[in-house]
C-alpha positions as CSV (number, residue, x, y, z in Angstrom):
1,M,0.0,0.0,0.0
2,R,1.3,3.4,-0.9
3,L,1.1,5.6,2.2
4,F,3.2,8.8,2.4
5,V,2.7,10.3,5.8
6,L,-0.8,9.6,7.2
7,G,0.7,9.6,10.7
8,L,2.2,13.0,10.6
9,T,-0.6,14.9,12.2
10,A,-2.0,12.2,14.5
11,F,19.7,3.0,-20.4
12,A,22.3,1.0,-18.7
13,G,23.5,2.5,-15.5
14,T,26.5,3.9,-17.3
15,A,24.6,6.1,-19.8
16,A,26.5,9.4,-20.3
17,F,24.3,12.4,-19.4
18,A,27.2,14.8,-18.4
19,A,26.6,15.3,-14.7
20,G,22.8,15.1,-15.1
21,W,20.2,12.9,-13.5
22,P,18.0,11.3,-16.2
23,M,15.7,9.1,-14.2
24,Y,14.3,8.4,-10.7
25,G,17.2,6.6,-9.2
26,H,19.8,8.4,-11.5
27,D,20.5,5.1,-13.3
28,V,18.8,1.8,-14.0
29,R,20.5,0.2,-11.0
30,Q,18.7,2.6,-8.7
31,S,21.9,3.8,-7.1
32,R,20.7,7.3,-6.5
33,F,24.3,8.3,-6.9
34,N,25.7,10.8,-9.4
35,A,29.3,9.9,-9.8
36,G,29.7,12.7,-12.4
37,E,28.9,15.5,-10.1
38,I,32.0,17.2,-8.9
39,V,31.0,20.9,-8.4
40,I,29.1,20.4,-5.0
41,G,31.0,18.6,-2.3
42,P,31.8,18.7,1.4
43,Q,34.1,21.7,0.9
44,N,31.3,24.0,-0.3
45,V,28.0,22.4,0.5
46,G,27.6,24.7,3.5
47,S,27.5,27.7,1.2
48,L,24.5,26.4,-0.8
49,R,21.9,29.1,-1.3
50,Q,18.4,29.1,-2.8
51,A,18.7,29.7,-6.6
52,W,15.0,29.7,-7.2
53,F,11.7,28.3,-6.1
54,L,8.7,27.5,-8.3
55,P,5.4,27.4,-6.4
56,T,3.0,24.8,-7.6
57,G,-0.7,24.3,-6.9
58,G,0.0,21.0,-5.1
59,P,2.7,18.9,-3.5
60,V,5.7,17.7,-5.5
61,T,6.6,14.2,-4.2
62,A,8.2,13.0,-7.5
63,T,12.0,13.2,-7.8
64,P,12.9,15.9,-10.3
65,I,15.2,14.8,-13.2
66,E,17.7,17.1,-14.9
67,V,19.1,16.6,-18.3
68,G,20.8,19.2,-20.6
69,G,19.9,22.2,-18.4
70,V,16.2,21.3,-18.1
71,V,14.4,20.0,-15.0
72,Y,11.4,17.8,-15.6
73,V,8.9,17.0,-12.8
74,G,5.2,16.5,-12.2
75,S,3.0,17.7,-9.3
76,W,-0.2,16.8,-7.6
77,D,-1.6,20.0,-9.2
78,H,-2.0,17.9,-12.4
79,T,0.8,19.7,-14.2
80,F,4.0,18.2,-15.7
81,Y,6.7,20.9,-15.9
82,A,9.9,21.4,-17.9
83,L,11.9,24.1,-16.3
84,D,15.1,26.0,-17.0
85,A,17.5,24.5,-14.5
86,T,19.4,27.8,-14.0
87,T,16.4,30.2,-13.6
88,G,13.3,28.0,-12.8
89,A,11.5,29.6,-15.7
90,V,8.8,27.3,-17.3
91,K,10.0,26.2,-20.7
92,W,6.8,24.1,-21.3
93,K,4.1,22.3,-19.4
94,V,1.2,19.9,-20.0
95,T,-1.8,19.1,-17.9
96,V,-3.4,15.8,-17.0
97,I,-6.8,15.1,-15.5
98,T,-7.0,12.2,-13.0
99,P,-10.5,12.0,-11.6
100,Q,-10.0,8.5,-10.1
101,G,-7.0,9.6,-8.1
102,D,-8.1,13.0,-7.0
103,S,-9.5,12.1,-3.6
104,K,-6.2,10.6,-2.5
105,F,-3.2,11.2,-4.7
106,P,-4.2,13.6,-7.5
107,G,-2.2,14.3,-10.6
108,I,1.4,13.0,-10.8
109,Q,3.5,11.2,-8.2
110,S,5.6,9.2,-10.7
111,S,9.0,10.6,-11.5
112,A,10.0,11.0,-15.1
113,A,12.6,9.4,-17.3
114,I,14.4,10.8,-20.3
115,A,15.1,8.3,-23.1
116,N,14.7,8.1,-26.9
117,G,14.2,11.8,-27.1
118,R,11.1,11.5,-25.0
119,V,10.1,12.2,-21.4
120,Y,8.0,9.4,-19.8
121,F,5.9,9.6,-16.6
122,G,2.9,8.0,-15.0
123,D,-0.2,9.5,-13.4
124,S,-2.8,8.7,-10.8
125,C,-5.3,7.7,-13.5
126,G,-3.3,4.6,-14.4
127,Y,-1.8,6.1,-17.6
128,L,1.8,6.1,-18.8
129,H,2.6,9.3,-20.8
130,A,5.4,10.2,-23.2
131,Y,6.1,13.6,-24.8
132,P,8.9,14.8,-26.9
133,A,11.5,16.1,-24.5
134,T,12.0,19.2,-26.6
135,G,8.4,20.4,-25.8
136,A,7.3,19.9,-29.3
137,G,4.1,18.2,-28.0
138,A,3.2,20.9,-25.5
139,P,1.2,24.1,-26.0
140,P,1.7,26.4,-27.8
141,K,3.6,24.2,-30.2
142,A,0.7,21.7,-30.0
143,L,-3.0,22.1,-29.4
144,A,-3.9,23.1,-25.8
145,A,-7.2,21.2,-25.8
146,M,-7.7,18.4,-23.3
147,T,-8.1,14.9,-24.8
148,V,-10.4,12.9,-22.6
149,R,-10.0,9.2,-22.6
150,N,-11.1,6.1,-20.6
151,R,-12.7,6.8,-17.2
152,G,-12.5,10.6,-17.7
153,C,-8.7,10.6,-17.7
154,G,-7.0,13.0,-20.0
155,S,-4.0,15.1,-21.1
156,T,-3.2,18.2,-23.1
157,G,-0.8,18.5,-26.0
158,T,0.3,15.9,-28.5
159,E,2.0,12.9,-27.0
160,S,4.6,10.7,-28.8
161,P,3.1,8.0,-31.1
162,G,1.5,5.2,-29.2
163,F,1.1,7.2,-26.0
164,P,-0.5,7.6,-23.5
165,V,-1.0,3.9,-22.5
166,D,-3.9,2.9,-20.3
167,L,-2.0,0.5,-17.9
168,G,-5.0,0.3,-15.6
169,G,-7.1,-0.9,-18.6
170,A,-4.3,-3.5,-19.4
171,L,-4.7,-5.3,-16.1
172,P,-6.4,-8.7,-16.2
173,N,-9.4,-7.7,-14.2
174,P,-11.4,-4.9,-15.9
175,G,-12.6,-3.7,-12.5
176,D,-9.1,-2.8,-11.5
177,A,-8.7,0.0,-14.0
178,V,-10.7,2.6,-12.0
179,N,-8.5,2.0,-8.9
180,T,-5.1,2.0,-10.6
181,D,-2.3,4.5,-9.8
182,I,1.1,4.7,-11.3
183,F,3.4,5.8,-8.4
184,S,6.2,3.8,-10.0
185,S,8.6,5.6,-12.3
186,P,9.4,4.3,-15.8
187,I,12.8,2.8,-16.4
188,P,14.3,2.4,-19.9
189,F,16.5,-0.5,-20.9
190,R,17.3,-2.7,-24.0
191,P,17.5,-6.4,-23.1
192,T,20.8,-8.0,-24.0
193,A,19.4,-11.4,-24.8
194,G,16.2,-13.3,-25.6
195,A,13.3,-12.7,-27.9
196,N,13.4,-8.9,-27.4
197,K,17.1,-8.4,-27.5
198,G,18.0,-4.8,-28.4
199,R,14.4,-3.7,-28.2
200,R,13.8,-0.3,-26.6
201,M,11.7,-1.1,-23.5
202,I,10.1,0.7,-20.6
203,Y,9.5,-1.0,-17.2
204,V,6.9,0.4,-14.8
205,G,4.7,-0.9,-12.0
206,A,1.0,-0.6,-11.2
207,A,-0.5,-0.1,-7.8
208,S,-3.8,0.9,-6.2
209,H,-4.9,4.2,-4.6
210,Q,-3.8,3.6,-1.0
211,D,-5.5,0.1,-0.9
212,S,-9.1,1.3,-1.1
213,P,-9.8,-0.9,-2.9
214,C,-6.8,-3.0,-3.9
215,I,-6.0,-4.0,-7.4
216,H,-4.0,-7.0,-8.7
217,G,-0.4,-5.6,-8.7
218,A,1.7,-5.9,-11.8
219,L,4.9,-5.0,-13.5
220,F,4.6,-3.9,-17.2
221,A,7.2,-4.1,-19.9
222,L,6.4,-1.8,-22.9
223,D,7.9,-1.0,-26.2
224,A,9.3,2.5,-25.6
225,M,8.7,3.6,-29.2
226,T,5.2,2.3,-29.8
227,G,3.6,2.0,-26.4
228,Q,2.8,-1.6,-27.0
229,V,2.6,-3.7,-23.9
230,V,5.2,-6.5,-24.5
231,W,4.6,-8.5,-21.3
232,R,2.9,-8.2,-17.9
233,F,4.0,-9.9,-14.7
234,D,1.0,-10.4,-12.3
235,T,2.3,-10.5,-8.7
236,V,-0.7,-12.3,-7.3
237,P,-3.0,-14.9,-8.9
238,A,-6.4,-13.9,-10.3
239,S,-8.2,-15.1,-7.2
240,A,-6.3,-12.7,-4.9
241,I,-5.6,-8.9,-4.6
242,G,-2.6,-6.9,-3.6
243,G,1.0,-7.3,-4.6
244,A,1.2,-3.7,-5.7
245,V,4.4,-2.4,-7.4
246,W,4.4,1.2,-6.2
247,S,8.2,1.3,-6.1
248,T,10.4,1.7,-9.2
249,P,12.1,-1.3,-10.7
250,A,15.9,-1.7,-11.0
251,V,17.8,-3.3,-13.9
252,D,20.8,-5.7,-13.7
253,A,22.3,-5.1,-17.1
254,V,25.0,-7.8,-16.6
255,N,22.5,-10.5,-16.0
256,D,19.7,-9.1,-18.1
257,L,17.3,-9.0,-15.2
258,V,14.7,-6.6,-13.9
259,Y,14.3,-6.5,-10.1
260,A,11.0,-5.4,-8.7
261,D,9.6,-5.4,-5.1
262,T,6.0,-5.6,-4.0
263,G,3.5,-4.6,-1.4
264,D,0.3,-6.2,-0.2
265,C,-3.2,-5.1,0.6
266,V,-4.0,-3.6,4.0
267,N,-6.5,-5.6,6.1
268,N,-6.2,-8.5,3.7
269,A,-3.9,-11.5,4.2
270,S,-0.9,-11.2,1.9
271,S,-0.9,-13.7,-1.0
272,G,0.9,-14.7,-4.1
273,L,4.2,-12.8,-4.4
274,S,3.4,-10.0,-2.1
275,E,6.1,-8.5,0.1
276,S,8.7,-9.9,-2.1
277,I,11.8,-9.0,-4.2
278,L,11.5,-10.5,-7.7
279,A,14.0,-11.1,-10.4
280,L,12.4,-11.1,-13.9
281,D,14.0,-11.8,-17.3
282,A,14.2,-8.4,-19.0
283,S,13.3,-9.8,-22.4
284,C,10.3,-12.1,-21.5
285,A,8.5,-12.6,-18.2
286,G,5.0,-13.2,-16.8
287,I,2.4,-13.3,-19.6
288,S,3.3,-12.5,-23.2
289,V,1.0,-9.7,-24.4
290,D,2.3,-8.8,-27.9
291,G,3.2,-12.4,-28.8
292,T,7.0,-12.0,-28.8
293,C,7.4,-14.3,-25.8
294,P,5.3,-17.4,-26.8
295,N,7.0,-20.1,-24.7
296,L,6.7,-18.7,-21.2
297,P,5.5,-21.2,-18.6
298,P,2.5,-20.1,-16.6
299,V,3.4,-18.1,-13.4
300,T,2.8,-20.1,-10.2
301,Y,2.7,-18.7,-6.7
302,P,3.6,-19.6,-3.1
303,P,2.9,-21.8,-1.3
304,G,3.5,-23.9,-4.4
305,A,6.7,-24.2,-6.3
306,L,7.5,-21.3,-8.7
307,A,7.4,-21.9,-12.4
308,P,11.1,-22.4,-13.5
309,G,12.4,-19.1,-14.9
310,N,9.1,-17.2,-14.5
311,P,10.1,-15.4,-12.3
312,V,13.8,-16.2,-12.4
313,W,13.6,-16.2,-8.6
314,A,11.6,-14.6,-5.7
315,F,12.6,-13.7,-2.2
316,Q,9.6,-13.3,0.1
317,A,10.2,-11.3,3.3
318,H,7.1,-12.7,5.1
319,P,5.1,-15.8,4.4
320,N,1.6,-15.4,2.9
321,G,-1.1,-14.6,5.4
322,E,0.7,-11.6,7.0
323,L,-1.8,-8.8,8.0
324,Q,0.4,-5.9,9.0
325,D,0.8,-4.3,5.5
326,L,4.6,-4.7,5.4
327,D,5.2,-3.6,1.9
328,F,8.4,-3.1,0.0
329,G,7.9,0.5,-1.2
330,S,11.5,1.5,-1.3
331,S,13.0,0.7,-4.7
332,P,15.6,-2.1,-5.1
333,N,19.3,-1.2,-5.2
334,V,21.7,-3.3,-7.4
335,I,24.8,-3.6,-5.2
336,T,28.0,-4.0,-7.2
337,D,31.5,-5.0,-6.4
338,A,34.6,-3.0,-7.2
339,A,34.6,-4.2,-10.8
340,G,30.9,-3.1,-11.2
341,I,29.6,-6.7,-11.2
342,P,26.2,-7.1,-9.4
343,V,26.6,-9.2,-6.3
344,L,23.5,-8.3,-4.3
345,V,20.1,-6.7,-4.7
346,G,18.6,-5.0,-1.7
347,A,15.5,-3.2,-0.6
348,G,14.0,-1.7,2.5
349,S,10.6,-2.8,3.8
350,K,7.9,-1.1,6.0
351,D,8.8,-3.8,8.5
352,G,11.9,-1.6,9.3
353,T,14.4,-4.1,7.8
354,Y,16.7,-3.7,4.8
355,Y,17.1,-7.1,3.0
356,A,20.0,-7.9,0.7
357,V,19.8,-11.1,-1.4
358,R,22.2,-12.6,-3.9
359,A,21.9,-11.0,-7.4
360,G,21.9,-12.6,-10.8
361,R,21.0,-16.1,-12.0
362,G,22.0,-19.6,-11.1
363,P,22.6,-21.4,-7.7
364,G,22.3,-19.2,-4.7
365,A,20.6,-16.3,-6.6
366,G,17.7,-14.8,-4.6
367,Q,19.0,-16.2,-1.3
368,L,19.2,-13.9,1.7
369,A,22.8,-12.6,2.3
370,W,22.0,-10.2,5.2
371,K,19.3,-8.2,6.8
372,T,19.4,-5.2,9.2
373,T,16.6,-3.8,11.2
374,T,16.7,0.0,11.8
375,S,13.2,1.0,12.6
376,V,9.8,0.0,14.0
377,A,7.5,-2.0,11.7
378,G,4.0,-0.8,10.8
379,P,1.7,0.3,8.0
380,A,3.4,3.7,7.9
381,G,6.7,2.5,9.4
382,G,10.1,1.5,8.3
383,F,11.5,2.3,4.9
384,Q,9.3,4.2,2.5
385,G,11.7,6.6,0.7
386,S,14.0,4.9,-1.7
387,T,17.5,4.0,-0.5
388,G,20.8,4.6,-2.4
389,F,24.1,2.7,-2.9
390,A,27.5,4.3,-3.2
391,Y,30.9,4.2,-1.5
392,G,30.2,0.6,-0.4
393,A,27.3,1.6,1.7
394,I,23.5,1.8,1.7
395,F,22.1,5.2,2.6
396,A,18.6,5.5,3.9
397,T,15.9,7.4,5.7
398,T,13.1,5.8,7.7
399,F,9.6,6.8,8.8
400,S,9.5,5.3,12.2
401,G,13.0,5.2,13.6
402,P,14.5,5.1,16.1
403,E,17.3,5.3,13.5
404,F,15.9,7.9,11.0
405,A,19.0,8.4,8.8
406,V,21.5,5.7,8.5
407,A,24.4,4.2,6.5
408,L,24.8,0.4,6.4
409,D,27.7,-1.6,5.0
410,A,26.3,-2.8,1.7
411,F,28.1,-6.2,1.9
412,N,27.3,-7.2,5.5
413,G,24.6,-4.9,6.8
414,A,26.7,-3.5,9.7
415,L,25.5,0.0,10.9
416,E,28.2,2.5,9.8
417,W,26.4,5.6,11.3
418,D,23.1,6.8,12.6
419,A,22.5,10.5,12.4
420,P,21.3,11.8,15.9
421,D,19.7,14.9,14.5
422,A,17.5,13.1,11.9
423,S,13.7,12.7,12.2
424,T,10.8,10.9,10.5
425,S,11.1,10.8,6.7
426,V,9.7,9.4,3.6
427,S,12.2,11.2,1.4
428,P,14.5,9.1,-0.9
429,V,18.2,10.0,-0.7
430,G,20.4,11.6,-3.3
431,I,24.2,11.0,-3.3
432,A,27.1,12.8,-5.0
433,N,30.7,13.7,-4.3
434,G,30.9,12.6,-0.7
435,L,27.5,13.9,0.3
436,V,24.1,12.3,0.9
437,F,21.0,14.5,0.8
438,A,17.5,13.9,2.1
439,G,14.5,15.7,3.4
440,D,12.2,14.9,6.3
441,N,8.6,15.2,7.4
442,L,9.3,18.3,9.5
443,G,10.5,20.2,6.4
444,F,14.2,20.0,7.0
445,F,16.5,19.4,4.0
446,R,20.0,18.2,4.9
447,A,23.3,17.2,3.3
448,R,25.4,14.9,5.3
449,D,29.0,13.6,5.1
450,V,28.8,10.1,3.7
451,S,31.5,8.9,6.1
452,T,30.1,10.2,9.4
453,G,26.5,11.3,8.9
454,A,27.4,14.8,10.1
455,A,25.0,17.5,8.8
456,L,27.0,20.0,6.6
457,F,23.9,21.8,5.2
458,T,20.4,22.4,6.6
459,F,17.5,24.2,5.0
460,Q,13.9,24.6,6.3
461,A,11.6,24.1,3.3
462,G,8.4,25.0,5.0
463,G,6.7,21.7,4.4
464,P,7.3,18.0,4.6
465,I,9.6,16.6,1.9
466,G,8.6,13.4,0.1
467,S,10.6,14.1,-3.0
468,G,14.0,12.7,-3.8
469,P,16.8,15.2,-4.0
470,V,18.8,15.5,-7.3
471,I,22.4,16.7,-7.4
472,A,23.2,17.5,-11.0
473,D,25.3,19.9,-13.1
474,G,26.4,21.9,-10.0
475,M,22.9,22.3,-8.6
476,V,20.5,20.6,-6.2
477,F,16.8,20.2,-6.9
478,V,14.0,18.9,-4.6
479,G,10.3,19.0,-4.4
480,V,8.3,19.9,-1.3
481,G,4.8,19.3,0.1
482,V,2.9,16.1,1.0
483,R,-0.5,17.5,1.9
484,V,-1.2,15.5,5.0
485,A,-4.6,17.3,5.3
486,P,-6.2,20.1,3.3
487,A,-6.1,22.4,6.3
488,T,-2.4,21.9,6.9
489,P,-0.4,24.9,5.7
490,E,2.7,23.9,3.8
491,T,5.0,25.1,1.1
492,E,4.4,23.3,-2.2
493,G,6.7,23.5,-5.2
494,I,10.3,22.9,-6.4
495,F,13.5,24.3,-4.8
496,A,16.8,24.7,-6.5
497,F,20.1,25.4,-4.8
498,R,23.6,26.3,-5.9
499,P,26.9,27.2,-4.1
């Protein structure tokens, strides 16, 4: 279940984008680490000042992305923005309408990805959008009229051919469509083997609007150029509900795998492959939709044996029947050795534990290597903001503490530091040049020394921060606002900082 802060008031990972940040976790491995950023570091982070602020008409919980001097981000105000990174001026924008999501999570929570000359993002009506990154599909270059589609969902401008795609309508149960939300962020990749070798693909998950009601969770693989659904992996059987994929998948390019983690359905016993880390073949998995994967065995689910190769493997944190809503909502991290070879894949759960399992294929893959508990379990507890991997460590925030900002040894789980000044958070981390950035639910935005956890920069944003920070091209970008309740005053928009 996607739950931000209800308790507050009661292409391959080596793609060259200069020092930009082209997708949710910076790269397909979901490292949240920009190794190319060298302008901002421990020596000058204390001198960061606000460069600009763009107020929006709703919270910004998506992670901004930055490529080529342009910041792309969507807001709960139903607007997707392309901004000048230096000034914050709006270069172009489009609007979506999301009637089925508006009572809970309106507009856009999905972070964007730049690939193939397009910018891809999901919305709370269950649609995946793609526009020319140049703005050629946005008004005034394109018609400003709203195109209304299934269930009253819609968007302005002219999207790339084949888009938008109604992922809610592509689920196996037609009744799921009206309850589908795309919190997950699209990830681009070309499989390196199999029937779809070399094909430009997009991977993205489907979830429900805060479990009321639940849908059948799924991970979709789409053709990035046509919008055609290539395959769909259903995380629970047709007889069950839950298994939402509200996190963002990671890609292991060495082993041609997509890693996804799953939630469950509150007040319903977990079933199928809920509360799991899954390894799926990047070329073909689940159910073939476009016919390019004709020989897939039917997916089977616990407590029975898994179908060989479909998924490649699954690690389940809790046995089926669990009732505490202990989702994986933090996106998986591909943990590599000094040579860049994936050895582990890890993710944090709302049970307060970070789990690291063996990566890849073959004997031992998917087996637990280590786990470390840092915080109290619960429906709003544990890890919610996505974690990052750099400098041999996992960096994280937690909602429930008592350890609210931590670094763990990525290869054995030992606690390296616990920041004593940290507080409850659903913010993903952002890492660059010896620094780890994150926001918290009290509105504080901090940069810490990766070695000690000491705060080197602190800024009060005026509202809770659920957005992931981006450190790119000598600047820092982060969204603010979570809208705990309509009457709660908070700052909502996008901040930019520079030394």
